[in-house]
Each structure stands twice: as C-alpha cells, then as structure tokens.
N, C-alpha and C positions, 0 to 999 in steps of 0.2 A: 739288485745286488750285482756287484761288478764281476763276481766269479761264480758263474752258474755251474751246475753239475756237468752240463754238456761241455763247457769250456775246460773244466778240470779233466774230464775223460779224454778230451782231445790232446791236452798237454801230456798226459800219461801215455796215450797211444803213440804220440810222436817221439817222445824221448824215453819212455819206459819199456817200450816193446809191445805192451797191450794195455787196454783201458783198465783192466782189473789189476794190473801189476803196480799197485800204489806204493809198494814198499821198496821199489828199486831206487838206488841212490840217484841215478840220472833223472828219474821222474820227480823225485823230491826236490832236487836242485833246480830243475826247470820250473816247478811250481813256485818255489821260493823266489826265483828270479822274476817271475811274472808278478807276484805279490809285491816284491820290493819295488819294481818299476811303477806299480800303481800307487803305492804309498809315497814314493818320491815325488810323483806328480801332484799328489794331494798336498804334500808339505811345501811345494813351491808356491801354492796358492794360499795356504794357511800356515804361516810361519810360526805362530804361537801355539800350535796344537801339540803340546808336549806329550800327551798320552800316545798319539800316533808316532811321534818321534821315538819314544821308548819301544813301541812295538816294532818299528823299523830296525832299530839297533838289535833287538832280539832275533829278528828274522835273518839279518846279516850274519850274526854269530852262529845261528843254526846252520845256515848255508856253508859258512866257512868250516864248521866242524865236519859236515858231510863231505866237503871237498877234500879236507885233510885225510879223512878215512879212505876216500877213493884214491888219493895220491899214494897212500901207503899200500893199499891192497892191489891196485891194478892201474899202473901209470898210463896204459893205453886208453882205458875207459875215461880216465881223468882228462887226458888231452883231447879226446873226442868231444866230451861234453863242454869243455872250455871253448873249443873251436865252434861248436854248434850254437852255443849261446852268446859267443863273442864277449866273454867276461874279461879276458886279459888280452893285451896286445902281444906280449911275449910269453911263449909257452916254455916252461922249464923242461 
C-alpha cells in the first residue's frame, strides 16, 4: 500500500504538531496533498481510470473546503500551510 501508517504518522507529526493530532486542519491538508499527488501520478499512466479520477476530484474538493475554513478562521495558519506545501505561487 502506498500510504502506510508510519508515513501517515510522519505527515501528521510534520504538519499537525503531533502524530496523534489527526484532526488538525494542517495535518488533514497535508495528508490530502500527499494522496492527491499519488493519484495524479497514477492518472498520468492510466488515463481512462475514471473511478480514480472521481476520487481525485473529491479529494481536491475536500482539501479546498478545509483550506477555505482555515482561511476564514486563521489567515496566518492558512498562509503557513500554503507556503509549507507549496500549493500556490501567490499568497493572498
């Protein structure tokens, strides 16, 4: 499996503050970004895998929703996670 529990704990440790802090917005955004990158690479090789394409679109929507929440709640944390994950070139 491409995402082991150790890798997931590492992502949450790096971006969420602690490995057990799986509910933090930053940790979830980082995890979704990792999964989006994996699915994007898969779709480059398998262009007609429409179920994966749908899963990718849903993940992007979830990440976008959490980013919108973070933007409204705390602009500093939003800018920090955008910069850390290099999601956008220009920060609002």
